[in-house]
N, C-alpha and C positions, 0 to 999 in steps of 0.2 A: 646370548639370546635368552637364556633362562632368567638372567638378572633383569633384562628389559621387560620380559613378560611378568615377572614378579612386581616390578615397579608399576606397570600398567594396572595390574590387579589391585595393588594398594590404592592407587588413585581412584579406581572404580569403586572400591569399597568406601573410600572417603566421601565420594560424591553421593553414594547411597545414604550414608549416615548424615550428611549435611542436608537439612530440610530445604535450605535456600537453593542448593544445587538441584535437588530433586524437583522442586517446584519449577525452576527455570527449565529443566528438561521437559517437563510436561507442557509448559507454555510453548516451547519451541516445536512441539509435536502438533498442537491443534490451532495455535493462534495464527501463524502465517496463512494457511488456507482460508481461514475465515476473513482475515484482513484483505485477502485477494478478492473476495466477494465484495467487500466494501469498495475496494479500488475500482472494480469493474462497474459497480453501480454509480459511483461518483463520476467516473470518466464519461460514461455514456450519457448520464443525466445532464452533466455540465455541457457536453458537446451539443446536445439538442435544445437545451433551454437557455444557455448562456452565451450564445454567439459563436458557436463552433470553436470553443477553446478547449484544448485538451488539459483537463485539470489534473490528470494522473500521469501524463506522458509529456515530459519536457521535450523529448526528442521530436514529437509531433509538432509542437509549437515552434521549435527551431527550424524545422522544415518549412512550415507555413510562412514564417517571417522571412526566411531566406528566399523562398520562391516569390514572395511579394516584392521584395527589394530588387531581385534580379530580373523579374518579369515586368516590372513597372506597374504592377497591380496595386490598388490602394491597400495600405497596411492598416489592419485593424488593431486599434490601440491595446485591447485586452490581450490579444495574442502576443504582442510584443512585451507587455508588462508582466505577463505570466512568468517569464524567465527570471528577471531580477527579483520579483516577489517570491518566487520559489527559493532563490538563493538567500534572501533576507530571512525567510521563514526557517530555513534549515539552520542558519546561524543563530537565530533566536532560540530554537530548540536546543542547540548546543549550550547556550548560556543557561537555559533552564536546567538542563541536565547537570551542568558543572556546579551551579550554585544551590541546587536542591539537596545535594549531599546524600542522595538515595542510592541504595544498592540496586543492581540490575532489575530484580523482581519488582521492587517498589517504583523504579523509574518507568518500567513498562506500564504500570497502572496510571502513573502520573501523566505520561504522554498520551495514553488512551483517553484520559479525561480531557486533555487539551484538544485532541482531535474531535471528541464528542461535542465540546463547546463550540468549536469552529463550524462543524457540520450543522449543529442546531441553529447557529446564527444564519447560515445559508438558508435553512428551511424558513426561518422567521422572515428574512428578506424576501424569499420567494413567495411566501403566502401574502405578505404585505404589499410588495411592489410588482408582482406578476411580471417578472423579467422575460418570461417566454413570449409575451405579447410584443416586446421590443428587445429582441435578443442582442442587439448591438447598441443598446442604450446605456446610460450611466449606471442604472440599478443593476442591470445584468453584468456589466463590467465589474462592479464592486463585489457582487456575489461570486463571480468567477474567481476573483483574487482571493477571497476568503476560502473558497473550495481548494484552490491551489495550495494555500497555506496549510489546510487540513491534511492534504496528501503529502506535503513536505514533512509534516510532523510524523506521519506514518513511516515514511522512508527513513527518516533520521532515527526513529525508534529502533529499527533493526540494526543500524550501524552502531548506535550508542549502547544499546542494552542487549541485543541479540545478534552479535556479529556473525554467528555461524548460520543464521537463517538465510534462506534464499529470498531474493526480492519478490515482492507481491505484485509488481506491475511491469517488470521488464519481461514481457512475454516472449520476445525474440530469444533471450537467453534461456528461459525456461523451456521453450520449444526445442532449442538446440540440445539442452541437457536430456530432454525426454527422448529425442531421436537417437542420440549417441548411446545413452544407457540401454535403449531397446536393442540397438545393434550389438552392443557388447554382450547383453544377456542372450540374444539369439545365437551369437557365435559360439557360446559355451566356453570361451577362452579367457573369461574374466578371472583375475586372481582372487579378488574379494567379492564373491557373488552377493553376499548379504549387503555390503556397502553399496554395491551397484543397484541392487533392488530397492534399497532405501532411497537412493538418489532418483531412481525412476519413479517411485511412488510419490515423492515430494514434488517432483516436476509435474506429474499428472494431476495431483491435488490442486496445485497452484493454477495450472492451466484451466482445469475444470471450474475452480472457484471463480476465476476472473470471468470466464465465459458465462457462468451461471449468473454472476452479478450483472453482466451486460444484458442478458436475456430478461432478467427481472426488471431492470431499469427501462428497457425498451417497452415492455408492457405497461409499466407504471407511468411513464411519460405519456404514452398514448391515452391512458385512462384518467390520469390524475393531473397532468400538466405540471405546474409548479409544486403541487403537493407531493410529487414523486420523491422529493428529497426526504420525505418521512422514512423511506426504506433504509437508506444508509444511516440515518440518525438513530433509528430504533436498534439496528444491528450494532452500531458503535456503542450504544448504551449497554446492551447485553454483554458485549465483549469486555467492557470496562468492569462490569459487576462480576463477571466470571473470572477475571484476572486477579481478583482480591485474594 
């Protein structure tokens, strides 16, 4: 037990001395909650202005497509395309990560830049084409696919560069973690209270961030229509700069 404790202490000291490890630790603390705000903004803005497509929740699109097929309702092309587009975007991000040769911290900034460019493109298309006036039209469908690709980039970022971070959009899992951690803490029988408190706080921040993003987007869509995309674009730009 003493040997194991000494080994963990040595690893901890090494992480502190390694600037890259320390920087990644800081990123893992504040970046996921902020990206959950982006995810909430993109998901709600896309749903209301781009033909009821879930740009951040592939599960939602799977349900809508299956319900349409089984119920005989007309299948909306954008909802169906969102699934393969998401898969292709994730594969593309994997290729970018592999051939960029960047370390995790540098890869985080690179992928944040990619997400920023994609969201900026959605804003440009939105301002130019006014897809909210024809949410099931071609322009809206194209903008929705670009937004789906932007969110695929965000999710792949965590798997490739920050594998220990919690997902920013799987709110079912985050809500489950929050409730279970709350019950463990209230019971007073948790072996590692500090770890449980950290898990509870992470889940709370991610839930709060996503709901905050949804709330901001709801107000923005009502007031700004297609210009509402400026919110996630500005936040994505800020996060990209802060990750440097």
